[in-house]
C-alpha positions, 0 to 999 in steps of 0.5 A: 243598514239602509232602507233600501238593503232592508227591503231587498232582504225582506224581498229575498226572504219572501221569494225563499219562503214562496219557493219553499212552499211551492216546492213542498206543494209539488212534492205532496202532489207527487206523493199523492199520485204515486199512492193513488197509482198504487190504490187504483185497482185495488181500492176502486174495485173493493170500494167505489170508483174514485176511492183511491183518489180520495184515500191517497189525498186524505193520507197525504193531507194527515201526514203533512198536518202531523208534520207541521203540528210539531213544534220542535223546528230543528227536526221534523218526524213523519208519522210512522203508524197509519191505521185505516178503520174499516167496516166489519163487513168489509174486513176479509176483502181489506185483508187482501189489500195488505201487499199493496198497503205495504208498498204504499208504506214503502213508497211514503217512507222513501219519499219523506226520507228523500225530502230530509224528514226522519222516522223514529221507526219504519212506517207501518199501515195497519187495518182495524175494524169500527163497527159504526162505520157504513159499509164502504166507509173508511177513516185514517188515523196517523200516530208518531212514536214518542221517544217513550214509546207512547203514540199521539193520535189524530182527532180522527181516530175513534177507537184505539186499534188492537196491537198488531201481530209482530211481523214474523221474520224468516229464519236465517235468510240471507243475500249472496251479492254478485256471487261473493258476498253473503249478507244475513238479513236480521231485521223486519224491514230492510232497505237496499240502495246507494243511500249511506243509510241503507240497510244493504248499501250497494256501490253501483251507479245504476242503483237508486238511493232508495231502490227497493225494500224487504218487509217481513211477513208470515215467515216470508219477505215481500219485495217492494220496488220504491219506484227506482229509475232502473227497475227490479228484475226478479227471475228476469221479470220486472216486478213491483212487488213479490214474495221471495222464496229461496233460489230467487235471483234479484237483478238491480243495476249490475248487482245480482242478489240471490236470496236464500235460507239456511234451513234443512229441506229448503229447495230452490223453488222460484217466487210467485209474483204478486204484481208486475209492471213495466 
C-alpha cells in the first residue's frame, strides 16, 4: 500500500468519524428539545422558569454518558430506569407529573431505538424522595438492567429508591382492529406501529414506525403518541396523551382501533383526555 493510499484511507476515516460525531450531536439535541417541549409547562410551573431546559439537558447527558461508558462495543444498551430524586416538600406536586414523565419515557425510548440502540427492559421513570435536597432541587440517577437483573447506578444517586409498585394491567383488555381482528393487550407496555418489533405491527403506510405506546397504570392504559407524523386521534380529537376507557376509538393513519374490556358491567364511556396538542 502506497503512502498516498494510506493518507487517503486515514482521511476517509477522519471524515467518517466526524460525520458520526455530528450526527450523534444532532440526535442528542433533537431528543433534548423534544423532552424540553414535553416538560416546559409542567416543570416550569412546578419549580422555576427554565427548569425544563435544565432537566432535559441533564437527562440526555446522563443517558449518553451511561451508554458511552459501556465497554462492549458490539452492542450498546440504553439505561432503562431513570430516578428523579425530589424534596419531600414537593412530593405531592411531583406525583401529578407522572403522566408527563411517562410520555418523556416513551419519547426517549423511541428515539434511541430509532438510532439502533437497545433496551433490556422498557424504559421507566420513577420518583424518589431525598430529604437532604432543597425544596426546588432535583437529582437524577440512571440505571441499566444487567443480565443478572442487578442495576448499576450512577454516582449522582445518593440513596437507593424504594422498589416501585408493579403497574396494574387492565384485565382482559383488547383492541378490535379495523372491525375484524381482536388483539388482547397482555403486557404493561405495548408498542404500536409499522416496525417489525412492535407488539402490534400495523401494515398501514400512513402509520409511523413507532407511532404510539400504551403504558399500564393503576388499572388503566395510558396512551402516548410518539411524535408520529400523522398524529393520533381519539374519538375524533387529536391527542398526545390520554387515559383509555372501554369504547374509545383510536385512529392512526387509515387504521381504527376500538378499545374494550371483557368485564361484566363495563360501559362504553368515552375517555377523559389528559392533554391535546395540534
